[in-house]
TORPA-4810 file (N, C-alpha, C, O; in nm, 3 decimals):
<nodes>
NODE_1_11.035_10.769_0.522_11.037_10.667_0.622_10.903_10.657_0.691_10.840_10.756_0.728_M
NODE_2_10.867_10.538_0.704_10.739_10.511_0.764_10.761_10.449_0.903_10.784_10.328_0.915_N
NODE_3_10.752_10.532_1.005_10.770_10.481_1.143_10.635_10.479_1.211_10.558_10.575_1.204_R
NODE_4_10.608_10.370_1.277_10.485_10.360_1.354_10.513_10.407_1.496_10.616_10.375_1.555_K
NODE_5_10.418_10.484_1.549_10.433_10.531_1.686_10.381_10.422_1.779_10.278_10.360_1.753_K
NODE_6_10.454_10.401_1.890_10.415_10.300_1.987_10.533_10.258_2.071_10.642_10.313_2.059_G
NODE_7_10.509_10.160_2.157_10.613_10.111_2.248_10.657_9.973_2.202_10.579_9.893_2.152_F
NODE_8_10.783_9.949_2.222_10.834_9.815_2.193_10.804_9.726_2.312_10.773_9.774_2.420_T
NODE_9_10.813_9.598_2.291_10.788_9.501_2.397_10.887_9.521_2.510_10.852_9.508_2.627_L
NODE_10_11.010_9.552_2.477_11.115_9.573_2.578_11.081_9.693_2.666_11.099_9.687_2.788_L
NODE_11_11.034_9.800_2.608_10.998_9.918_2.686_10.881_9.888_2.780_10.881_9.932_2.895_E
NODE_12_10.783_9.815_2.733_10.667_9.779_2.816_10.711_9.690_2.932_10.663_9.708_3.044_V
NODE_13_10.801_9.594_2.907_10.850_9.506_3.013_10.929_9.583_3.119_10.913_9.559_3.239_L
NODE_14_11.014_9.676_3.075_11.094_9.755_3.170_11.003_9.840_3.259_11.024_9.845_3.380_I
NODE_15_10.904_9.905_3.201_10.812_9.988_3.280_10.731_9.900_3.375_10.709_9.938_3.490_V
NODE_16_10.688_9.784_3.330_10.611_9.693_3.416_10.695_9.648_3.535_10.645_9.646_3.648_S
NODE_17_10.819_9.611_3.513_10.908_9.567_3.622_10.931_9.681_3.719_10.929_9.661_3.841_V
NODE_18_10.954_9.802_3.668_10.975_9.918_3.755_10.851_9.948_3.839_10.863_9.981_3.957_L
NODE_19_10.733_9.937_3.780_10.609_9.959_3.855_10.591_9.854_3.964_10.548_9.886_4.075_L
NODE_20_10.622_9.730_3.934_10.610_9.622_4.033_10.706_9.646_4.149_10.668_9.631_4.265_I
NODE_21_10.829_9.684_4.119_10.928_9.712_4.225_10.880_9.830_4.311_10.891_9.825_4.433_I
NODE_22_10.828_9.933_4.248_10.778_10.050_4.319_10.660_10.011_4.409_10.655_10.053_4.525_F
NODE_23_10.566_9.934_4.358_10.450_9.891_4.437_10.491_9.802_4.554_10.435_9.813_4.662_E
NODE_24_10.588_9.714_4.533_10.636_9.627_4.641_10.701_9.711_4.751_10.681_9.685_4.870_I
NODE_25_10.778_9.810_4.712_10.844_9.894_4.814_10.740_9.975_4.892_10.753_9.991_5.014_S
NODE_26_10.637_10.026_4.826_10.531_10.100_4.896_10.456_10.006_4.991_10.429_10.042_5.106_I
NODE_27_10.421_9.886_4.944_10.351_9.789_5.028_10.434_9.752_5.149_10.382_9.747_5.261_Y
NODE_28_10.563_9.726_5.130_10.651_9.688_5.240_10.661_9.801_5.344_10.655_9.775_5.464_T
NODE_29_10.676_9.923_5.298_10.684_10.037_5.388_10.554_10.052_5.467_10.557_10.073_5.588_T
NODE_30_10.442_10.043_5.400_10.312_10.054_5.465_10.290_9.941_5.566_10.243_9.965_5.677_F
NODE_31_10.325_9.819_5.528_10.310_9.703_5.615_10.398_9.716_5.740_10.353_9.687_5.851_N
NODE_32_10.523_9.760_5.723_10.612_9.781_5.838_10.560_9.891_5.928_10.572_9.882_6.050_N
NODE_33_10.503_9.996_5.870_10.444_10.104_5.949_10.330_10.055_6.035_10.317_10.095_6.151_G
NODE_34_10.246_9.968_5.980_10.134_9.911_6.056_10.188_9.823_6.169_10.134_9.826_6.280_I
NODE_35_10.291_9.745_6.142_10.350_9.660_6.247_10.406_9.745_6.361_10.386_9.711_6.478_K
NODE_36_10.475_9.853_6.328_10.529_9.943_6.432_10.415_10.006_6.511_10.422_10.014_6.633_V
NODE_37_10.310_10.052_6.442_10.195_10.112_6.508_10.130_10.013_6.605_10.096_10.050_6.717_W
NODE_38_10.112_9.888_6.561_10.054_9.786_6.648_10.142_9.759_6.769_10.092_9.743_6.880_K
NODE_39_10.271_9.754_6.747_10.365_9.729_6.856_10.362_9.842_6.958_10.364_9.817_7.079_L
NODE_40_10.356_9.965_6.912_10.351_10.080_7.003_10.219_10.089_7.078_10.215_10.139_7.191_L
NODE_41_10.111_10.042_7.018_9.980_10.051_7.082_9.939_9.924_7.155_9.829_9.917_7.210_N
NODE_42_10.025_9.825_7.157_9.997_9.703_7.230_10.020_9.729_7.378_10.124_9.781_7.417_T
NODE_43_9.923_9.692_7.458_9.934_9.713_7.602_10.029_9.610_7.660_10.017_9.490_7.635_K
NODE_44_10.123_9.659_7.739_10.219_9.572_7.805_10.182_9.569_7.953_10.195_9.671_8.021_V
NODE_45_10.137_9.455_8.005_10.090_9.450_8.144_10.199_9.488_8.246_10.168_9.544_8.351_P
NODE_46_10.323_9.459_8.216_10.431_9.489_8.309_10.443_9.638_8.337_10.481_9.678_8.447_E
NODE_47_10.411_9.722_8.238_10.420_9.866_8.257_10.328_9.913_8.369_10.371_9.986_8.458_E
NODE_48_10.201_9.871_8.366_10.106_9.911_8.470_10.147_9.856_8.606_10.132_9.924_8.707_D
NODE_49_10.197_9.734_8.608_10.238_9.673_8.735_10.358_9.747_8.794_10.362_9.771_8.914_I
NODE_50_10.454_9.782_8.711_10.571_9.855_8.760_10.529_9.993_8.810_10.581_10.040_8.912_I
NODE_51_10.437_10.060_8.741_10.387_10.189_8.788_10.314_10.175_8.921_10.326_10.262_9.008_L
NODE_52_10.240_10.065_8.939_10.175_10.039_9.067_10.278_10.023_9.178_10.262_10.081_9.285_F
NODE_53_10.384_9.946_9.152_10.489_9.929_9.253_10.555_10.062_9.288_10.586_10.087_9.405_F
NODE_54_10.576_10.147_9.189_10.636_10.278_9.216_10.544_10.365_9.301_10.589_10.430_9.395_E
NODE_55_10.415_10.368_9.268_10.319_10.447_9.344_10.307_10.394_9.487_10.303_10.472_9.582_K
NODE_56_10.300_10.264_9.501_10.290_10.203_9.634_10.417_10.231_9.715_10.408_10.259_9.835_L
NODE_57_10.533_10.224_9.653_10.659_10.254_9.722_10.659_10.399_9.770_10.703_10.428_9.881_S
NODE_58_10.611_10.490_9.686_10.604_10.631_9.724_10.512_10.647_9.846_10.545_10.718_9.940_Y
NODE_59_10.396_10.582_9.842_10.303_10.590_9.955_10.364_10.530_10.082_10.346_10.585_10.191_D
NODE_60_10.437_10.417_10.069_10.501_10.357_10.186_10.610_10.446_10.243_10.624_10.457_10.365_F
NODE_61_10.688_10.511_10.157_10.794_10.600_10.204_10.737_10.717_10.283_10.803_10.769_10.373_K
NODE_62_10.616_10.758_10.250_10.551_10.869_10.320_10.456_10.822_10.429_10.383_10.904_10.486_N
NODE_63_10.454_10.694_10.459_10.363_10.644_10.562_10.424_10.666_10.701_10.544_10.691_10.715_S
NODE_64_10.342_10.655_10.799_10.383_10.676_10.937_10.286_10.605_11.029_10.178_10.563_10.987_F
NODE_65_10.323_10.591_11.153_10.237_10.529_11.253_10.148_10.638_11.312_10.198_10.741_11.359_S
NODE_66_10.019_10.616_11.310_9.924_10.716_11.358_9.814_10.641_11.433_9.754_10.548_11.380_Y
NODE_67_9.790_10.681_11.556_9.701_10.606_11.644_9.558_10.592_11.590_9.499_10.485_11.598_K
NODE_68_9.503_10.700_11.534_9.364_10.693_11.488_9.348_10.632_11.349_9.237_10.600_11.307_T
NODE_69_9.459_10.618_11.277_9.456_10.554_11.145_9.555_10.437_11.145_9.669_10.454_11.100_L
NODE_70_9.515_10.323_11.194_9.612_10.213_11.203_9.643_10.150_11.067_9.564_10.159_10.973_P
NODE_71_9.759_10.087_11.061_9.797_10.008_10.944_9.716_9.879_10.951_9.720_9.809_11.053_F
NODE_72_9.643_9.846_10.843_9.565_9.723_10.838_9.591_9.653_10.706_9.611_9.718_10.603_K
NODE_73_9.591_9.524_10.709_9.610_9.454_10.584_9.569_9.308_10.592_9.579_9.244_10.697_G
NODE_74_9.521_9.258_10.480_9.498_9.114_10.465_9.554_9.076_10.328_9.626_9.154_10.266_N
NODE_75_9.521_8.958_10.282_9.583_8.910_10.158_9.536_8.984_10.033_9.602_8.979_9.930_S
NODE_76_9.421_9.054_10.042_9.366_9.123_9.924_9.359_9.275_9.938_9.331_9.344_9.841_E
NODE_77_9.384_9.327_10.058_9.367_9.470_10.080_9.470_9.520_10.180_9.509_9.449_10.273_K
NODE_78_9.514_9.645_10.158_9.607_9.708_10.250_9.562_9.853_10.269_9.522_9.919_10.173_I
NODE_79_9.568_9.900_10.393_9.523_10.034_10.426_9.619_10.093_10.528_9.652_10.029_10.628_S
NODE_80_9.664_10.217_10.503_9.761_10.278_10.595_9.759_10.429_10.582_9.720_10.483_10.479_F
NODE_81_9.802_10.499_10.688_9.812_10.645_10.681_9.937_10.686_10.604_10.041_10.621_10.612_P
NODE_82_9.923_10.795_10.530_10.036_10.846_10.451_10.008_10.991_10.415_9.900_11.044_10.442_T
NODE_83_10.105_11.055_10.355_10.085_11.189_10.302_10.022_11.174_10.164_10.077_11.106_10.077_I
NODE_84_9.907_11.237_10.145_9.837_11.225_10.017_9.828_11.362_9.950_9.841_11.466_10.014_I
NODE_85_9.806_11.360_9.820_9.784_11.480_9.742_9.637_11.482_9.705_9.585_11.384_9.651_V
NODE_86_9.570_11.593_9.733_9.429_11.604_9.701_9.398_11.746_9.658_9.476_11.838_9.682_F
NODE_87_9.284_11.764_9.595_9.244_11.898_9.551_9.131_11.947_9.640_9.040_11.873_9.676_S
NODE_88_9.141_12.075_9.675_9.040_12.138_9.760_9.017_12.279_9.707_9.108_12.362_9.711_D
NODE_89_8.898_12.307_9.659_8.863_12.439_9.602_8.959_12.479_9.490_9.011_12.590_9.488_S
NODE_90_8.981_12.388_9.400_9.067_12.410_9.282_9.214_12.431_9.317_9.291_12.481_9.235_K
NODE_91_9.254_12.394_9.436_9.394_12.401_9.477_9.441_12.259_9.506_9.367_12.177_9.559_K
NODE_92_9.564_12.233_9.471_9.623_12.102_9.501_9.698_12.115_9.632_9.782_12.203_9.650_I
NODE_93_9.665_12.024_9.725_9.725_12.029_9.858_9.781_11.892_9.895_9.745_11.790_9.838_K
NODE_94_9.871_11.895_9.992_9.921_11.772_10.053_9.874_11.771_10.197_9.863_11.875_10.262_K
NODE_95_9.845_11.652_10.245_9.801_11.642_10.384_9.801_11.499_10.432_9.834_11.406_10.359_G
NODE_96_9.763_11.484_10.557_9.754_11.351_10.617_9.628_11.283_10.565_9.522_11.345_10.555_I
NODE_97_9.641_11.158_10.532_9.527_11.084_10.482_9.550_10.935_10.490_9.650_10.888_10.545_G
NODE_98_9.457_10.863_10.436_9.464_10.717_10.436_9.453_10.668_10.292_9.373_10.720_10.213_E
NODE_99_9.533_10.570_10.260_9.532_10.510_10.127_9.492_10.365_10.140_9.537_10.294_10.230_V
NODE_100_9.406_10.321_10.049_9.365_10.180_10.043_9.399_10.126_9.905_9.365_10.186_9.803_N
NODE_101_9.465_10.013_9.902_9.487_9.938_9.779_9.413_9.806_9.797_9.428_9.738_9.899_Y
NODE_102_9.332_9.770_9.698_9.262_9.643_9.710_9.246_9.577_9.574_9.241_9.642_9.470_Y
NODE_103_9.238_9.443_9.580_9.225_9.361_9.460_9.081_9.315_9.448_9.027_9.255_9.541_F
NODE_104_9.018_9.342_9.335_8.882_9.298_9.306_8.891_9.173_9.219_8.923_9.180_9.101_D
NODE_105_8.862_9.058_9.280_8.874_8.930_9.208_8.778_8.918_9.090_8.809_8.855_8.990_K
NODE_106_8.660_8.979_9.103_8.560_8.965_8.998_8.594_9.047_8.874_8.566_9.004_8.762_Y
NODE_107_8.653_9.163_8.894_8.694_9.247_8.781_8.838_9.224_8.741_8.885_9.281_8.642_N
NODE_108_8.910_9.142_8.817_9.052_9.114_8.792_9.131_9.244_8.787_9.216_9.263_8.699_H
NODE_109_9.102_9.334_8.881_9.164_9.466_8.881_9.215_9.505_9.019_9.164_9.459_9.121_S
NODE_110_9.316_9.590_9.018_9.372_9.646_9.141_9.331_9.792_9.147_9.349_9.867_9.051_L
NODE_111_9.275_9.834_9.262_9.226_9.969_9.279_9.300_10.042_9.390_9.354_9.980_9.482_F
NODE_112_9.300_10.175_9.380_9.356_10.261_9.484_9.251_10.367_9.516_9.193_10.428_9.426_R
NODE_113_9.228_10.387_9.645_9.142_10.496_9.687_9.209_10.567_9.804_9.286_10.508_9.878_E
NODE_114_9.177_10.695_9.818_9.239_10.772_9.924_9.135_10.864_9.987_9.033_10.895_9.926_Q
NODE_115_9.164_10.907_10.108_9.080_11.003_10.177_9.169_11.089_10.264_9.259_11.039_10.332_A
NODE_116_9.143_11.221_10.263_9.219_11.304_10.355_9.158_11.292_10.494_9.055_11.226_10.512_N
NODE_117_9.221_11.355_10.591_9.181_11.336_10.732_9.036_11.375_10.756_8.965_11.305_10.828_Y
NODE_118_8.990_11.486_10.698_8.851_11.527_10.722_8.752_11.434_10.652_8.643_11.410_10.703_S
NODE_119_8.789_11.382_10.534_8.700_11.288_10.464_8.683_11.159_10.542_8.576_11.098_10.538_Q
NODE_120_8.787_11.117_10.612_8.780_10.991_10.688_8.671_10.999_10.794_8.593_10.905_10.811_I
NODE_121_8.666_11.111_10.865_8.567_11.125_10.972_8.429_11.161_10.922_8.332_11.157_10.999_Y
NODE_122_8.416_11.194_10.797_8.285_11.214_10.735_8.243_11.089_10.658_8.140_11.088_10.591_Q
NODE_123_8.324_10.983_10.668_8.301_10.857_10.596_8.292_10.879_10.445_8.211_10.815_10.377_N
NODE_124_8.374_10.969_10.393_8.381_10.992_10.249_8.517_10.946_10.200_8.618_10.959_10.269_K
NODE_125_8.518_10.892_10.082_8.644_10.855_10.017_8.636_10.895_9.872_8.528_10.914_9.817_K
NODE_126_8.750_10.909_9.813_8.752_10.941_9.671_8.706_10.820_9.592_8.701_10.708_9.643_S
NODE_127_8.672_10.845_9.468_8.634_10.734_9.380_8.753_10.640_9.364_8.865_10.687_9.345_E
NODE_128_8.731_10.510_9.371_8.843_10.418_9.348_8.901_10.436_9.208_8.828_10.454_9.111_P
NODE_129_9.031_10.432_9.202_9.102_10.448_9.076_9.163_10.315_9.037_9.239_10.257_9.114_F
NODE_130_9.129_10.265_8.919_9.180_10.137_8.872_9.325_10.156_8.827_9.353_10.232_8.734_Q
NODE_131_9.416_10.087_8.894_9.559_10.100_8.863_9.601_9.997_8.760_9.664_10.030_8.660_I
NODE_132_9.565_9.872_8.784_9.605_9.762_8.695_9.482_9.675_8.672_9.406_9.647_8.765_V
NODE_133_9.463_9.632_8.548_9.357_9.536_8.520_9.417_9.410_8.459_9.537_9.402_8.434_N
NODE_134_9.333_9.315_8.435_9.373_9.185_8.380_9.472_9.112_8.470_9.566_9.048_8.422_E
NODE_135_9.449_9.122_8.601_9.530_9.049_8.698_9.458_8.919_8.731_9.338_8.918_8.755_I
NODE_136_9.531_8.812_8.731_9.472_8.683_8.763_9.461_8.666_8.915_9.360_8.617_8.966_K
NODE_137_9.565_8.706_8.988_9.564_8.694_9.134_9.663_8.793_9.193_9.763_8.829_9.130_D
NODE_138_9.635_8.837_9.316_9.723_8.927_9.388_9.720_8.889_9.535_9.613_8.859_9.590_L
NODE_139_9.837_8.890_9.599_9.846_8.857_9.742_9.938_8.956_9.810_10.051_8.979_9.765_V
NODE_140_9.889_9.015_9.920_9.972_9.097_10.008_10.016_9.008_10.124_9.934_8.935_10.180_F
NODE_141_10.144_9.015_10.163_10.194_8.940_10.278_10.275_9.036_10.365_10.335_9.131_10.315_M
NODE_142_10.277_9.010_10.496_10.337_9.101_10.593_10.439_9.027_10.678_10.411_8.919_10.731_Y
NODE_143_10.557_9.087_10.691_10.665_9.025_10.767_10.677_9.095_10.902_10.691_9.217_10.909_Y
NODE_144_10.671_9.015_11.006_10.681_9.073_11.139_10.707_8.966_11.243_10.719_8.848_11.213_G
NODE_145_10.714_9.011_11.366_10.743_8.922_11.479_10.615_8.859_11.530_10.517_8.928_11.556_Y
NODE_146_10.618_8.727_11.543_10.503_8.652_11.596_10.527_8.632_11.745_10.616_8.557_11.785_D
NODE_147_10.446_8.699_11.827_10.462_8.692_11.974_10.439_8.551_12.028_10.507_8.509_12.121_E
NODE_148_10.343_8.478_11.970_10.312_8.344_12.019_10.427_8.246_11.994_10.466_8.170_12.083_E
NODE_149_10.480_8.248_11.871_10.585_8.153_11.834_10.725_8.205_11.859_10.822_8.130_11.849_K
NODE_150_10.735_8.334_11.891_10.864_8.398_11.920_10.961_8.390_11.801_11.081_8.366_11.818_K
NODE_151_10.906_8.411_11.680_10.989_8.411_11.559_10.939_8.519_11.463_10.826_8.567_11.475_I
NODE_152_11.026_8.556_11.369_10.985_8.645_11.261_10.932_8.558_11.147_10.993_8.457_11.112_Y
NODE_153_10.818_8.599_11.090_10.760_8.519_10.982_10.667_8.603_10.895_10.628_8.714_10.932_R
NODE_154_10.632_8.548_10.778_10.537_8.613_10.688_10.396_8.577_10.732_10.368_8.462_10.766_W
NODE_155_10.307_8.677_10.729_10.167_8.657_10.768_10.077_8.704_10.654_10.114_8.792_10.577_K
NODE_156_9.958_8.645_10.646_9.860_8.685_10.545_9.769_8.798_10.593_9.694_8.856_10.515_N
NODE_157_9.775_8.828_10.723_9.690_8.931_10.780_9.772_9.010_10.881_9.852_8.953_10.955_K
NODE_158_9.752_9.142_10.884_9.827_9.225_10.978_9.728_9.305_11.062_9.655_9.389_11.011_W
NODE_159_9.729_9.277_11.192_9.642_9.348_11.285_9.722_9.398_11.405_9.664_9.429_11.509_E
NODE_160_9.852_9.406_11.391_9.938_9.450_11.500_9.930_9.601_11.515_9.884_9.672_11.425_E
NODE_161_9.974_9.651_11.631_9.975_9.795_11.654_10.095_9.864_11.589_10.094_9.985_11.570_K
NODE_162_10.195_9.787_11.556_10.315_9.841_11.492_10.308_9.815_11.342_10.227_9.736_11.294_T
NODE_163_10.395_9.884_11.269_10.403_9.861_11.125_10.479_9.732_11.097_10.567_9.696_11.175_L
NODE_164_10.446_9.662_10.989_10.525_9.544_10.954_10.666_9.582_10.911_10.690_9.695_10.867_P
NODE_165_10.758_9.489_10.925_10.896_9.514_10.885_10.907_9.522_10.733_10.979_9.605_10.678_I
NODE_166_10.834_9.433_10.667_10.836_9.429_10.521_10.699_9.385_10.470_10.621_9.322_10.541_A
NODE_167_10.673_9.419_10.344_10.549_9.379_10.278_10.585_9.316_10.145_10.663_9.373_10.068_I
NODE_168_10.530_9.200_10.119_10.553_9.131_9.991_10.423_9.135_9.912_10.315_9.112_9.965_R
NODE_169_10.437_9.163_9.784_10.322_9.165_9.694_10.352_9.069_9.581_10.454_9.080_9.513_I
NODE_170_10.262_8.975_9.561_10.277_8.876_9.454_10.162_8.897_9.357_10.045_8.886_9.394_I
NODE_171_10.196_8.926_9.232_10.095_8.950_9.129_10.110_8.846_9.020_10.218_8.826_8.965_I
NODE_172_10.000_8.780_8.990_9.995_8.682_8.881_9.906_8.741_8.772_9.793_8.782_8.799_E
NODE_173_9.956_8.746_8.651_9.881_8.808_8.542_9.903_8.729_8.414_9.995_8.647_8.403_Y
NODE_174_9.815_8.755_8.316_9.826_8.690_8.186_9.889_8.786_8.088_9.849_8.902_8.078_K
NODE_175_9.987_8.737_8.016_10.049_8.811_7.908_10.027_8.727_7.782_10.105_8.639_7.748_D
NODE_176_9.917_8.759_7.715_9.877_8.675_7.602_9.821_8.544_7.658_9.724_8.545_7.734_G
NODE_177_9.882_8.433_7.621_9.839_8.303_7.670_9.925_8.254_7.786_9.897_8.150_7.845_K
NODE_178_10.030_8.329_7.819_10.125_8.288_7.923_10.089_8.355_8.055_10.062_8.475_8.059_I
NODE_179_10.089_8.279_8.163_10.069_8.334_8.297_10.203_8.363_8.357_10.290_8.276_8.362_T
NODE_180_10.222_8.488_8.403_10.349_8.531_8.461_10.325_8.577_8.604_10.213_8.609_8.643_K
NODE_181_10.433_8.579_8.683_10.425_8.624_8.822_10.535_8.725_8.848_10.650_8.706_8.808_T
NODE_182_10.498_8.833_8.917_10.594_8.933_8.963_10.579_8.943_9.114_10.468_8.952_9.165_I
NODE_183_10.691_8.941_9.183_10.690_8.955_9.328_10.784_9.065_9.368_10.894_9.078_9.314_S
NODE_184_10.741_9.144_9.462_10.826_9.252_9.511_10.801_9.274_9.657_10.863_9.361_9.718_R
</nodes>
């Protein structure tokens, strides 16, 4: 018997189809992995804003009325006394201090800076820490009693000796091409 060694057309077609199916499954898995990686590494602006609200709420809960460190605020900046955490000689301490939150229109960023009681009187403050960036606009508003009009109302500036009853923060930011607003 004279048999030639080689592959039949049917065998070549079956192997080719199996290789194509295998390559498609590898490509699909790799492509889905890249999509998941991109999704996980995509910055979500709401996350930073919610963290800012949580940090600000914590600072407000620890705030108090203090004669030498008054509560001050306007539409772009707020400053008040609170309990702060700071490091001194490689130790982490808590103490009385002042916290400033301010919006930088040119950098489209929200910053936080703090100073403990001794730093305040030495005119030293910590380096500003950028909390949120890519903000289109931010407004602080203060709710309190208006002595002139004898009513409670929202104000854009707070220079009273007492603390405001409430503070509203309105943040406008871009999420892709869409402009969104969060108010709290």
